[in-house]
N, C-alpha and C positions, 0 to 999 in steps of 0.2 A: 654504430655511430649514432650517438643522441640524436632524434630531432622531439622538438617540440612546436606545435603549430596551433596558434590560436585563431578564429575565426568567432564572428558573430559580430561586432563591434560596429557602431552607425550612430547617426542621429536619431536623435527621440525627444522628446519633446519632455519637460520636466512632468513627473507623475507617471511613466509610461515604465516600460518595461523592455530588459533586451536579456538574451541567452547565450553567454559567453561559452565556448567551447576550448580543448585543448587537446588534438590529439598528439598520441607520444608514440615512440618508436626506439629500437636500440636499445634498450634494455630490460629487465622482469616487471614491468610498470605497479603489477598487484603487488609487489612487497613494499614498495617506497611512500612515505606521504609524499601527497603534492599540496600546492598551495598556489594562489594567485595575488599577485601583487598589482600595484598602480603607481603609476608615476604622473603627476599634473606636471605643466608647467611651470619650470624655474623652481618644484620641489621636489624634495627625495624620494625616491623609491618608499614607499611601504606596503607592509602585508596587510591584505586586505580578508583572505580566509586559506585554514588548511583544513585538510584532510587525512586523515589518519589510512593505513594500507588497505583495510578491510572497509573503511569507511564509518567506522564505529565510532569515533571522536571527530568534531569539528570546531574550529576556532574561528572567530570572526573580530575583525578590527569594533569598535565599541561604535563608531558612526552610520556603519552601516549593519549591524546587529536586527535580526528582525528582517529585514527588507530583502538583505541578500542570503542566498543559499547555494552553497556548494554539495556537491554530489561528484559522483567518480563512478561508471562503467567499467569494472576491471575486464568483462571478456570485449569488451571494442578498445579499451586502452585509451578513454577518455575523462577527461575532466571537466565539469560543466560549472555556471557561474551561472545561477538564475538571480536577475536584479531586477528588483520592483520597486516604483515607488521613488525613482531616479529624482537625485536633486542636482543643483549644476556644479555641488563641491564634487560630486561622484565623476565630473568629465576629467578623462585622463586617458593615458596610454596603459592598457589592460595586460599584464604579462604571464605565463604560465612558471613555475619554476618548479626543478626535483635538485631535491638534493644530496649527493650521495658521497661518501668517503672524503666528506668535507668540502666537495666540491659542486658548486652552483652552477647549474645547467639553464638555460633561460632562451626560452622564446623570442619570435622578433616582435610580440605585441598585437593588439589589435584594439583600433581607436574609439575610444565614446568622447567624440567631440562635444564641447558645449553647444548648446542649443541656444538660437536667437531668442 
């Protein structure tokens, strides 16, 4: 059974940093591209970053380029998202995704709330 468990969200001031992690199980993690998505209130879910199976290729949403870094540890079955210089528009629920055989598998998300 595929499980994706996100962690690391929380309140942070503008300009601050967070590191999100996703622990994967139930499939051969090292063989698949992994992605981070986010969904802000009343907005559609959007792709934030993806990383290929070996970590050799990464892709980013234009608005997070340079500020965010996706990485993975195939020995630990984890994929991470380092988020720096956070902006108000980064507030969202962040989800880890694996796609296999045309099926999307999602975690339950970790919240990065809007700071006051």
